[in-house]
N, C-alpha and C positions, 0 to 999 in steps of 0.2 A: 547492500548486500543481501543478495536472494540465496537460503538454502533451502536444499529439498531433504535434508536428512536431517530429522530434530536433532540426533546424535552429535552433528555436527554443528549444531547451536549451542549444545551443552556443553562442549568441546571448547569453545569462545569463550563463556560464560565463567563470574568465577564461582565457586561455589556457595552454597545454603551459609557456610558457615564464615564465608568470608564477605560475603556481601554483608552479613551482619554485623560487622567489623567496620565495614568502611562509613565513612560520615556522609550527609548529604552533597558536600561539595566532590566528593570522590564518587560517589555515585553517577552524580552529572558528568563528569568530565569524561568516565569509562562510561557513560551509556547503559548505564545494567540499573536494575530495580525501579524504582516509576520514572525514572529517565529513559527507559528501556523504548527504542524506535523499532515499531514491528510494522513491515511493509509487506504487498504482495507485488506480484507480478502480472499485468494483463496483455495477452497476445490477441489480435485483431486479424483480421481475415476479413479482407473487404468482398463484395458479390463484383465487384467492377474495378479495375483502378483507377483512383481520385486522385485529382488536384484541382489546382483555382479554388473557383467560388463555391463547388459542393465540399469540398475539404475545408476552408472557412468555415460555413456553417453549419460541418458537422462538428468542427472544433469546437466552436459557441457554444454549440447543445451541451457537449460532452463537459468542456469546462462548467458550465451552468448548474447541471446533473451533478459534477462532486463537489459544488462549493455549498450545495444546497444541503447535501449531505456531512458536512461542514470535512471533507477531506480536501488531501492536496494529491496534485497528481504530473509527473515529469514524462518526458518522452513524447509518445505520438509522432514521430516524426520521421524523417529519411527521407532517400531522395525522390522525387514527384515524377512520376505518376506513381501511389503506394498503393500494392497489393495487400500487402503487410506490414503490420506495426506492432511494438512494443511499451508499455508504458508501467512505472512505478506509481503504488499511489498507497499513501501514509495518511495517519492523522493530523491533526493539527497539534500544532505546540508537543505534548508528552500524552495529550490523551489515548485511553485505549483503543486499539481496531476491536470491532466486532466483526463476526462471522456475518450477521445480521447486514454489514454495509459491504462488504465483499459480493454477499450472493444479492444485493439489492444493485449495485452497481452492472456485474455481470449479468442478470436478467433486462436488464435496461438497453445496456448493448445488444443485448440480442435480438430487442425487439425493433430496432434501428433499420430501416430499409437499406442501407449502405453496406450492413453488416452480414456477412456470407457464418462467419461464427467468431464468437468471443471466448474465451478459456480464462482464467485466472490460476496461477500457479502459488501456492503459499498453504503450509497445512493449517488447518482450521484451527487445530490446538497451540497454534503458536499466534492466533489471534484471540488473547484471553487477555482477562484484565492483570493490573498490576503485582510486582511479584512484592515486594515489600509496601506493606498496609500501613497506616498512622499517618505520616508525615505528607500533606495534601499541599501545603504552602508550594505557588511557584515561582521563580526565580524571573 
C-alpha cells in the first residue's frame, strides 16, 4: 500500500506510546516497529511498445539488478505490447529500505535503452531505519 502523504502513514500507525507497549509478536502481526514493511512504486515509460523476446530480456536484467541489491519487485506487467507499466519494490525480509536503493534502481532504469522515463513514488523520509531499536532477532 502506497501513501503519498506522510500524515496518512502516521494516522494508520500506532502512536509511539502504544508501540512501546506492544510485545514482539504483536508488532510483527501489525507490521509495525522493526517489522514495518516499506515499499516504493516505480513507474516506467518505454521508448517504444515492447513485447516478446526484448521484453523477456529486459525483465531478466531488471530481476538480476534488483536481486543484486537484495530487493524484491512485483509488477512490471500489463497487456502486451507495453508502453507503460508500474512495479512495487521492497526489501527482503524486514530489512529497512534505503534511499540509496531507490536512487540506484532509478538511475539504472534510466540508463536502459528501452526506457524513455523512469520515476519513483515514495517519500525519502519513509525509507529509513527501524522505528524500534534493540530486539534484532528474526522469526
